C-alpha positions as CSV (number, residue, x, y, z in Angstrom):
1,L,119.5,38.3,10.2
2,V,121.9,39.6,13.1
3,F,122.9,35.9,13.9
4,F,123.9,35.2,10.3
5,A,125.7,38.4,10.1
6,N,127.7,37.7,13.2
7,L,128.3,34.0,12.0
8,A,129.8,35.4,8.8
9,G,131.9,38.0,10.4
10,G,133.3,35.4,12.7
11,L,134.0,32.7,10.2
12,S,135.7,35.5,7.9
13,L,137.8,36.7,10.9
14,A,138.7,33.0,11.7
15,G,139.7,32.3,8.0
16,L,141.9,35.4,7.9
17,M,143.7,34.4,11.1
18,F,144.1,31.0,9.6
19,Y,145.4,32.0,6.0
20,T,147.7,34.7,7.3
21,H,149.3,32.3,9.9
22,Q,148.7,34.7,12.9
23,W,148.3,31.8,15.1
24,A,151.9,30.5,14.3
25,F,153.8,33.3,15.8
26,D,156.2,32.8,18.6
27,G,156.5,29.2,17.9
28,Y,152.7,28.5,17.9
29,G,152.6,30.2,21.3
30,V,149.9,32.7,20.2
31,G,147.6,29.9,18.9
32,A,148.2,27.8,22.1
33,N,147.4,30.6,24.1
34,A,144.2,31.3,22.1
35,L,143.0,27.8,22.6
36,L,143.8,28.0,26.5
37,I,141.6,31.3,26.6
38,A,138.8,29.8,24.6
39,N,138.8,26.5,26.6
40,A,138.5,28.6,29.9
41,K,135.7,30.7,28.5
42,V,133.6,27.6,27.4
43,N,133.9,26.0,30.8
44,L,132.5,28.6,32.8
45,G,129.6,27.7,35.1
46,F,126.2,29.4,34.4
47,G,126.3,31.6,37.6
48,S,129.7,32.8,36.6
49,A,128.9,33.5,33.1
50,L,125.7,35.2,33.9
51,A,127.5,37.4,36.6
52,R,130.2,38.4,33.9
53,G,127.5,39.3,31.5
54,I,125.7,41.6,33.9
55,L,128.9,43.3,34.8
56,C,129.9,43.7,31.2
57,N,126.5,45.2,30.6
58,V,127.1,47.6,33.5
59,L,130.3,48.7,31.9
60,V,128.9,49.3,28.5
61,C,125.9,51.3,30.0
62,L,128.4,53.3,32.0
63,A,130.5,54.2,29.0
64,I,127.3,55.2,27.1
65,W,126.1,57.4,30.0
66,L,129.6,58.9,30.3
67,C,129.7,59.8,26.6
68,F,126.3,61.5,26.8
69,R,127.4,63.4,30.1
70,A,130.5,64.9,28.7
71,R,130.5,68.5,27.6
72,T,133.5,68.2,25.2
73,V,135.5,65.5,23.7
74,T,137.9,65.6,26.4
75,G,135.5,65.6,29.2
């Protein structure tokens, strides 16, 4: 169920970006830059992707821990 919801959300976002021509800004520079970033991300090695995933999880856990640790909204 979660997979299909994520798929629907991703396709919806891609459709909105396509139909609103957000990718065509700055002489198609935005779209070209998005393609370069996507290409770099899909060509990561297994070890690099695993290390980035672990570090990302550390940051998420740290953010949650800091939220629970704060006494007030400002800290």
